[in-house]
Each structure stands twice: as C-alpha cells, then as structure tokens.
C-alpha positions in Angstrom: -15.8 27.6 -49.4 -16.5 24.3 -47.7 -16.9 20.8 -49.1 -19.7 19.0 -47.2 -19.7 15.2 -47.6 -22.9 13.2 -47.0 -23.3 9.4 -46.5 -25.1 6.9 -48.7 -28.2 7.7 -46.6 -28.5 11.0 -48.4 -26.8 10.4 -51.8 -25.7 9.8 -54.3 -26.7 12.5 -56.7 -25.2 13.7 -60.1 -22.4 16.2 -60.3 -23.7 19.6 -61.2 -20.6 20.8 -63.1 -21.7 21.5 -66.7 -21.1 18.5 -68.9 -19.9 16.2 -66.2 -21.2 12.6 -66.6 -20.5 11.5 -63.0 -23.7 10.3 -61.3 -22.5 9.0 -57.9 -21.5 12.1 -56.0 -21.5 12.5 -52.2 -20.0 16.0 -51.9 -21.7 19.4 -51.8 -19.7 22.5 -52.3 -21.0 25.4 -50.0 -20.1 29.0 -50.3 -19.0 30.8 -47.1 -22.4 32.5 -47.0 -24.3 29.2 -47.4 -22.1 27.5 -44.7 -22.8 30.4 -42.3 -26.6 29.7 -42.7 -26.3 26.1 -41.4 -28.0 25.6 -38.0 -25.3 23.1 -37.2 -21.9 22.4 -38.8 -22.5 18.6 -39.3 -25.0 15.9 -38.8 -28.5 15.2 -40.1 -29.9 18.7 -39.2 -27.3 20.3 -41.4 -28.0 17.9 -44.3 -31.7 18.4 -44.0 -31.2 22.2 -44.0 -29.0 22.0 -47.1 -31.6 20.0 -49.0 -34.6 22.0 -47.8 -33.0 25.3 -48.8 -31.4 24.1 -52.0 -27.9 25.2 -50.8 -24.6 24.3 -52.5 -23.6 22.6 -55.6 -23.0 18.8 -55.9 -19.5 18.1 -57.3 -17.4 15.0 -58.1 -13.9 14.5 -57.0 -12.6 15.8 -60.3 -14.4 19.1 -59.9 -13.5 19.7 -56.3 
C-alpha cells in the first residue's frame, strides 16, 4: 500500500472513507497493484494517470 500526496494544483477532494465529513484531502491510498500500474512513481504524469484511471481512494489524515 502506498499513500500518494498531491499538491493544491490537483486537490483538494473529499475523503472517501464512509461517513467521513472531511472535504480537504490531498492524499490518495493506492494498493500495491495500483501503484505498480503507474507509468512513473511521482510527478504530474503519475497524478494524471491516477485520475484518468480512477485509481486509489482519497483518505484524510484520520483514516490513513
């Protein structure tokens, strides 16, 4: 599992943990399989790939 953090250029977005009210999240939790699919391990190409392929789950600090 990997926690991928994005900047304010890409976020914020709401936490996807059921019932969580947090609306300003900048972290996406990727499974090992999702992380292995990334064309690069960091940078804008990785972020675009995550969003284009709907990978990961947005999580707040409390649910990390």
